[in-house]
C-alpha positions as CSV (number, residue, x, y, z in Angstrom):
1,M,-50.0,0.3,115.1
2,V,-53.7,-0.6,115.1
3,K,-53.1,-3.8,113.2
4,R,-50.4,-4.8,115.7
5,E,-52.8,-4.3,118.6
6,R,-55.8,-5.7,116.8
7,P,-54.8,-8.3,114.2
8,G,-57.4,-8.6,111.5
9,W,-58.6,-5.0,112.0
10,D,-60.4,-3.5,109.1
11,I,-61.5,0.1,109.0
12,W,-64.5,-0.7,106.9
13,R,-65.7,-3.3,109.3
14,D,-64.4,-2.1,112.6
15,G,-64.1,1.6,112.3
16,C,-61.4,3.6,114.1
17,P,-60.5,2.8,117.6
18,K,-62.1,5.4,119.9
19,G,-63.5,7.1,116.7
20,E,-66.2,6.8,114.2
21,R,-67.8,3.7,112.8
22,L,-68.7,3.5,109.1
23,S,-72.3,4.3,109.8
24,D,-71.1,7.5,111.6
25,V,-69.1,8.6,108.6
26,A,-72.0,7.8,106.3
27,T,-74.3,10.0,108.5
28,R,-71.9,12.8,108.4
29,A,-71.5,12.5,104.6
30,A,-75.3,12.5,104.2
31,M,-75.6,15.7,106.3
32,F,-72.9,17.4,104.2
33,L,-74.7,16.4,100.9
34,A,-78.0,17.6,102.3
35,E,-76.6,21.1,102.8
36,L,-75.5,21.4,99.1
37,A,-77.7,23.1,96.5
38,S,-78.4,20.7,93.7
39,D,-77.3,23.1,91.0
40,D,-74.0,24.2,92.6
41,T,-70.5,22.9,91.8
42,T,-68.7,22.0,95.0
43,V,-65.0,21.1,95.3
44,V,-64.2,18.8,98.3
45,F,-60.7,18.1,99.7
46,S,-60.5,15.3,102.2
47,H,-58.8,11.9,102.9
48,G,-59.7,8.9,100.8
49,Y,-61.8,7.1,103.3
50,L,-64.3,9.9,103.7
51,L,-64.4,10.7,99.9
52,R,-65.1,7.0,99.2
53,V,-68.0,6.9,101.7
54,L,-69.2,10.4,100.5
55,T,-69.3,9.0,96.9
56,A,-71.3,5.9,98.0
57,V,-73.8,8.0,99.9
58,A,-74.1,10.5,97.0
59,L,-74.9,7.7,94.7
60,K,-77.5,6.4,97.2
61,L,-75.6,3.2,97.8
62,S,-74.5,1.5,101.0
63,P,-71.4,3.2,102.5
64,E,-69.6,-0.2,102.0
65,F,-69.7,0.5,98.3
66,G,-66.8,2.9,98.9
67,R,-64.4,0.0,99.8
68,P,-63.3,-0.8,96.2
69,L,-63.2,2.9,95.1
70,L,-59.5,3.3,95.5
71,L,-58.1,6.8,95.5
72,D,-54.5,7.9,95.0
73,T,-53.1,10.9,96.9
74,G,-53.8,14.1,95.0
75,S,-56.1,12.4,92.5
76,I,-59.2,14.1,91.0
77,S,-62.6,12.5,91.0
78,V,-66.0,13.9,89.8
79,V,-69.5,13.0,90.9
80,A,-72.0,14.9,88.7
81,Q,-75.6,15.1,88.0
82,V,-76.3,13.1,84.8
83,R,-79.8,13.0,83.6
84,G,-81.2,13.8,87.0
85,R,-79.0,11.4,89.0
86,R,-75.6,11.5,90.5
87,A,-73.0,9.4,88.7
88,I,-69.2,9.0,88.7
89,T,-67.9,10.8,85.6
90,L,-64.2,10.7,86.5
91,W,-62.4,8.7,89.2
92,N,-58.9,8.7,90.5
93,A,-57.4,10.8,87.7
94,R,-53.9,12.0,88.2
95,D,-53.2,14.0,85.1
């Protein structure tokens, strides 16, 4: 429906109509990450757009980095501390 009303619309560039922009999502992701203890294991369930932005922010990259990090429904991904830095150790696994 959005694309019918706004041809060329892109969630990564344009955000949600009457909703958050990418920078807003990144700010929310950063606040969530700041609340986590560095030595805790945390399981996060969410929609793919937020998880992709969350991953980019966790890796200290621009939130736009999440664009090519495709996620299938019900997949499992892991971002872990590796030698003192966060890294993707598993992405979009379905088995």
